[in-house]
ZAFILUM-838509 format. One record per atom (N, C-alpha, C): residue number from 1; atom name; y, z, x. Coordinates in nm, 3 decimals. Each point is the difference from the previous one (the first is absolute). Layout:
<pts>
nr,atom,py,pz,px
NUM,CA,Y,Z,X
...
</pts>
This chain:
<pts>
nr,atom,py,pz,px
1,N,-1.622,-9.221,6.062
1,CA,-0.003,0.095,0.084
1,C,0.102,0.043,0.078
2,N,0.043,0.113,0.017
2,CA,0.102,0.055,0.105
2,C,-0.088,0.099,0.088
3,N,0.081,0.035,0.138
3,CA,-0.032,0.048,0.065
3,C,0.178,0.078,0.070
4,N,0.040,0.104,-0.023
4,CA,0.135,0.056,0.057
4,C,-0.057,0.108,0.076
5,N,0.040,-0.027,0.138
5,CA,-0.005,0.112,0.069
5,C,0.131,0.037,0.041
6,N,0.013,0.122,0.046
6,CA,0.132,0.115,0.037
6,C,-0.072,0.082,0.082
7,N,0.110,0.081,0.047
7,CA,0.008,0.071,0.114
7,C,0.022,-0.019,0.168
8,N,0.045,-0.145,0.001
8,CA,0.005,-0.010,0.139
8,C,0.146,0.033,0.011
9,N,0.037,-0.007,0.167
9,CA,0.110,0.068,0.014
9,C,0.033,0.009,0.187
10,N,0.077,0.063,0.056
10,CA,0.002,0.019,0.148
10,C,-0.009,0.139,0.043
11,N,-0.095,0.033,0.089
11,CA,-0.004,0.126,0.057
11,C,-0.006,-0.010,0.117
12,N,0.006,0.153,0.048
12,CA,-0.017,-0.002,0.178
12,C,-0.127,0.030,0.012
13,N,-0.054,-0.045,0.149
13,CA,-0.145,0.043,0.013
13,C,-0.031,0.135,-0.023
14,N,-0.121,0.029,-0.019
14,CA,-0.051,0.133,-0.088
14,C,0.008,0.017,-0.153
15,N,0.110,-0.107,-0.054
15,CA,-0.013,0.044,-0.113
15,C,-0.076,-0.037,-0.106
16,N,0.005,0.006,-0.143
16,CA,-0.060,-0.014,-0.080
16,C,0.050,-0.130,-0.143
17,N,-0.092,-0.032,-0.045
17,CA,0.028,-0.061,-0.117
17,C,-0.108,-0.032,-0.098
18,N,0.061,-0.041,-0.113
18,CA,-0.130,-0.006,-0.098
18,C,0.006,-0.103,-0.095
19,N,-0.070,-0.112,-0.006
19,CA,-0.006,-0.135,-0.058
19,C,-0.081,0.059,-0.123
20,N,0.098,-0.128,-0.100
20,CA,-0.080,0.048,-0.116
20,C,-0.005,-0.193,-0.072
21,N,-0.126,-0.002,-0.057
21,CA,-0.017,-0.131,-0.072
21,C,-0.037,0.007,-0.116
22,N,0.116,-0.029,-0.097
22,CA,-0.070,-0.034,-0.140
22,C,-0.013,-0.144,-0.086
23,N,-0.103,-0.006,-0.046
23,CA,-0.053,-0.108,-0.045
23,C,0.012,-0.021,-0.155
24,N,0.029,-0.095,-0.048
24,CA,0.014,-0.006,-0.129
24,C,-0.068,-0.148,-0.046
25,N,-0.076,-0.032,-0.110
25,CA,-0.042,-0.104,-0.037
25,C,-0.132,-0.046,-0.009
26,N,-0.038,0.111,0.074
26,CA,-0.190,-0.004,0.061
26,C,-0.068,0.059,-0.120
27,N,-0.082,-0.103,-0.081
27,CA,-0.080,0.087,-0.127
27,C,-0.147,0.006,0.069
28,N,-0.036,0.018,0.099
28,CA,-0.125,0.036,0.024
28,C,-0.016,0.097,0.137
29,N,-0.103,0.045,0.013
29,CA,-0.020,0.123,0.100
29,C,0.016,-0.052,0.154
30,N,0.090,0.029,0.066
30,CA,0.005,0.006,0.112
30,C,-0.019,0.040,0.126
31,N,-0.128,-0.064,0.064
31,CA,-0.093,0.034,0.084
31,C,0.069,0.099,0.127
32,N,0.085,-0.115,0.062
32,CA,0.062,0.006,0.132
32,C,0.125,0.028,-0.015
33,N,0.059,0.101,0.068
33,CA,0.170,-0.003,0.039
33,C,0.019,0.029,0.145
34,N,0.096,-0.048,0.037
34,CA,0.039,0.008,0.126
34,C,0.176,-0.028,0.058
35,N,-0.014,0.010,0.126
35,CA,0.120,-0.006,0.089
35,C,-0.057,-0.099,0.105
36,N,0.100,-0.112,0.034
36,CA,-0.002,-0.047,0.092
36,C,0.150,-0.019,0.058
37,N,0.010,-0.031,0.146
37,CA,0.128,-0.012,0.029
37,C,0.019,-0.109,0.106
38,N,0.116,-0.041,0.030
38,CA,0.024,-0.132,0.086
38,C,0.124,0.051,0.095
39,N,-0.025,-0.001,0.128
39,CA,0.151,0.025,0.104
39,C,0.011,-0.136,0.031
40,N,0.129,-0.005,0.056
40,CA,0.067,-0.166,0.022
40,C,-0.066,-0.050,0.107
41,N,-0.054,-0.102,0.004
41,CA,-0.072,-0.073,0.074
41,C,-0.179,0.025,0.004
42,N,-0.008,0.075,-0.127
42,CA,-0.157,0.036,0.019
42,C,-0.031,-0.006,-0.115
43,N,-0.149,-0.045,0.021
43,CA,-0.068,-0.006,-0.162
43,C,-0.016,0.096,-0.077
44,N,-0.028,0.005,-0.147
44,CA,0.003,0.110,-0.078
44,C,-0.113,0.064,0.003
45,N,-0.025,0.135,0.012
45,CA,-0.113,0.082,0.028
45,C,-0.020,0.065,-0.122
46,N,-0.138,0.044,0.028
46,CA,-0.026,0.097,-0.132
46,C,0.037,0.130,0.084
47,N,0.084,0.081,-0.092
47,CA,-0.002,0.177,0.043
47,C,-0.091,0.063,-0.083
48,N,0.002,0.030,-0.089
48,CA,-0.094,0.084,-0.082
48,C,-0.072,-0.067,-0.131
49,N,-0.105,0.042,-0.061
49,CA,-0.050,-0.035,-0.126
49,C,-0.074,0.110,-0.067
50,N,-0.006,-0.030,-0.098
50,CA,-0.056,0.116,-0.116
50,C,-0.063,-0.080,-0.116
51,N,-0.167,0.042,0.025
51,CA,-0.052,-0.054,-0.115
51,C,0.009,0.075,-0.153
52,N,-0.009,-0.036,-0.124
52,CA,-0.006,0.078,-0.102
52,C,-0.068,0.137,-0.005
53,N,-0.106,-0.010,0.048
53,CA,-0.079,0.133,0.010
53,C,0.085,0.119,0.122
54,N,0.114,-0.076,0.068
54,CA,0.067,0.076,0.100
54,C,-0.056,-0.012,0.120
55,N,-0.107,-0.051,0.027
55,CA,-0.014,-0.023,0.158
55,C,0.107,-0.073,0.098
56,N,0.030,0.030,0.087
56,CA,0.097,-0.037,0.111
56,C,-0.021,-0.102,0.104
57,N,0.065,-0.057,0.042
57,CA,-0.019,-0.067,0.125
57,C,0.162,-0.010,0.079
58,N,0.019,0.002,0.125
58,CA,0.110,0.016,0.076
58,C,-0.006,-0.097,0.133
59,N,0.122,-0.043,0.033
59,CA,0.018,-0.039,0.134
59,C,-0.015,0.070,0.110
60,N,-0.071,0.015,0.091
60,CA,-0.006,0.051,0.111
60,C,0.131,0.087,0.026
61,N,0.111,-0.080,0.032
61,CA,0.114,0.027,0.028
61,C,0.094,0.100,-0.087
62,N,-0.066,0.009,-0.120
62,CA,0.069,0.100,-0.090
62,C,-0.067,0.140,-0.048
63,N,-0.152,0.021,0.024
63,CA,-0.071,0.083,-0.018
63,C,0.064,0.126,0.043
64,N,-0.007,0.085,-0.112
64,CA,0.045,0.151,0.045
64,C,0.149,-0.005,-0.019
65,N,0.065,-0.085,-0.017
65,CA,0.146,-0.026,-0.040
65,C,0.030,-0.051,-0.105
66,N,-0.070,-0.078,-0.055
66,CA,0.065,-0.082,-0.147
66,C,-0.134,0.074,-0.083
67,N,-0.004,0.015,-0.145
67,CA,-0.081,0.043,-0.117
67,C,0.051,-0.096,-0.118
68,N,-0.129,-0.080,-0.069
68,CA,0.034,-0.075,-0.091
68,C,-0.070,0.069,-0.133
69,N,0.062,-0.032,-0.104
69,CA,-0.086,0.060,-0.143
69,C,0.033,-0.099,-0.081
70,N,-0.009,0.053,-0.140
70,CA,-0.016,-0.117,-0.100
70,C,-0.001,0.135,-0.133
71,N,0.102,-0.064,-0.095
71,CA,-0.042,0.047,-0.131
71,C,-0.004,-0.077,-0.080
72,N,-0.183,0.002,-0.050
72,CA,-0.036,-0.148,-0.104
72,C,0.049,0.017,-0.121
73,N,0.065,0.154,-0.050
73,CA,0.049,-0.010,-0.125
73,C,0.159,-0.138,-0.014
74,N,0.063,0.059,0.139
74,CA,0.103,-0.083,0.001
74,C,-0.010,-0.131,0.092
75,N,-0.109,-0.057,0.035
75,CA,-0.013,-0.123,0.098
75,C,0.078,0.011,0.085
76,N,0.047,0.110,0.049
76,CA,0.093,0.002,0.152
76,C,-0.097,0.055,0.096
77,N,0.053,-0.066,0.112
77,CA,-0.020,0.052,0.157
77,C,0.108,0.077,0.066
78,N,-0.039,0.052,0.076
78,CA,0.075,0.100,0.078
78,C,-0.059,-0.009,0.160
79,N,0.107,-0.007,0.059
79,CA,-0.038,0.030,0.155
79,C,0.139,0.086,0.060
80,N,-0.083,0.120,0.050
80,CA,0.061,0.113,0.059
80,C,0.008,-0.027,0.143
81,N,0.135,-0.024,0.075
81,CA,-0.001,-0.044,0.151
81,C,0.029,0.112,0.053
82,N,-0.071,0.056,0.076
82,CA,0.083,0.101,0.126
82,C,-0.001,-0.016,0.150
83,N,0.064,0.081,0.061
83,CA,0.026,-0.033,0.116
83,C,-0.004,-0.130,0.039
84,N,0.100,-0.041,-0.046
84,CA,0.049,-0.159,-0.003
84,C,0.049,-0.064,0.085
85,N,-0.053,-0.094,0.097
85,CA,0.025,-0.076,0.156
85,C,0.061,-0.059,-0.041
86,N,0.080,-0.057,0.124
86,CA,0.098,-0.179,0.024
86,C,-0.112,-0.106,-0.052
87,N,-0.135,0.042,0.056
87,CA,-0.068,-0.136,-0.022
87,C,-0.045,0.007,-0.148
88,N,0.008,0.075,-0.083
88,CA,-0.004,0.007,-0.148
88,C,0.092,-0.060,-0.079
89,N,0.099,-0.067,0.051
89,CA,0.110,-0.098,-0.052
89,C,-0.020,-0.092,-0.041
90,N,-0.016,-0.036,-0.117
90,CA,-0.060,-0.113,-0.045
90,C,0.083,-0.036,-0.128
91,N,-0.079,-0.110,-0.096
91,CA,0.034,0.006,-0.125
91,C,-0.145,-0.009,-0.062
92,N,0.011,0.144,-0.088
92,CA,-0.146,0.041,-0.101
92,C,-0.037,-0.090,-0.092
93,N,-0.119,-0.019,-0.045
93,CA,-0.006,-0.114,-0.090
93,C,-0.088,0.103,-0.081
94,N,-0.023,0.022,-0.129
94,CA,-0.110,0.043,-0.070
94,C,-0.080,-0.138,-0.069
95,N,-0.106,0.052,-0.022
95,CA,-0.126,-0.092,-0.054
95,C,-0.097,0.062,-0.076
96,N,-0.053,-0.081,-0.095
96,CA,-0.120,-0.003,-0.087
96,C,-0.063,-0.079,-0.013
97,N,-0.134,0.046,-0.071
97,CA,-0.103,-0.116,-0.012
97,C,-0.050,0.041,-0.149
98,N,0.051,-0.055,-0.083
98,CA,-0.036,0.011,-0.137
98,C,0.037,-0.132,-0.081
99,N,-0.134,-0.065,-0.007
99,CA,-0.101,-0.010,0.107
99,C,0.025,-0.102,0.122
100,N,0.143,-0.075,-0.045
100,CA,0.061,-0.092,0.108
100,C,0.084,0.090,0.091
101,N,0.038,-0.082,0.114
101,CA,0.095,0.089,0.058
101,C,0.183,0.001,-0.042
102,N,0.067,0.124,0.007
102,CA,0.090,-0.023,-0.053
102,C,0.099,0.059,0.115
103,N,0.145,-0.040,0.040
103,CA,0.058,0.091,0.077
103,C,0.142,0.045,-0.034
104,N,0.010,0.092,0.057
104,CA,0.161,0.045,0.000
104,C,0.117,-0.084,0.041
105,N,0.119,0.037,-0.002
105,CA,0.136,-0.071,0.050
105,C,0.010,0.052,0.178
106,N,-0.031,0.107,0.002
106,CA,-0.012,0.043,0.129
106,C,0.121,0.102,-0.007
107,N,-0.028,0.099,0.136
107,CA,0.113,0.105,-0.037
107,C,0.013,0.040,0.185
108,N,0.126,0.009,0.038
108,CA,0.000,0.027,0.150
108,C,0.020,0.122,0.043
109,N,-0.074,0.028,0.122
109,CA,-0.031,0.086,0.031
109,C,0.084,0.017,0.180
110,N,0.077,0.055,0.019
110,CA,0.085,0.013,0.118
110,C,0.007,0.127,0.059
111,N,-0.056,0.018,0.144
111,CA,-0.019,0.120,0.068
111,C,0.055,-0.016,0.119
112,N,0.097,0.070,0.051
112,CA,0.097,0.010,0.102
112,C,0.081,0.097,0.017
113,N,0.006,0.042,0.120
113,CA,0.095,0.100,0.044
113,C,0.163,-0.056,0.013
</pts>
């Protein structure tokens, strides 16, 4: 099983990025897909997650700015991040539950002026 995350980078405050996480080798239905992040010196935290049926859950800090979506046919999850702020700087990890936990390698997002 492989999870390949992409789309990270450096942006100025107020900018946008779109993360993608493509999975391969998963032969069962993926019930849950999501994104976590870990900033330096902090614990990994949930950013957003989406069930197969489309229901979503967001951290309070990103509500109204980030949108998670998934393509079930491609087993891919996306995270559209708008109005990025310096406090969003972190390594972002994709996660799937199918039926075990699988993690991507992480992609760096840096927000600074």
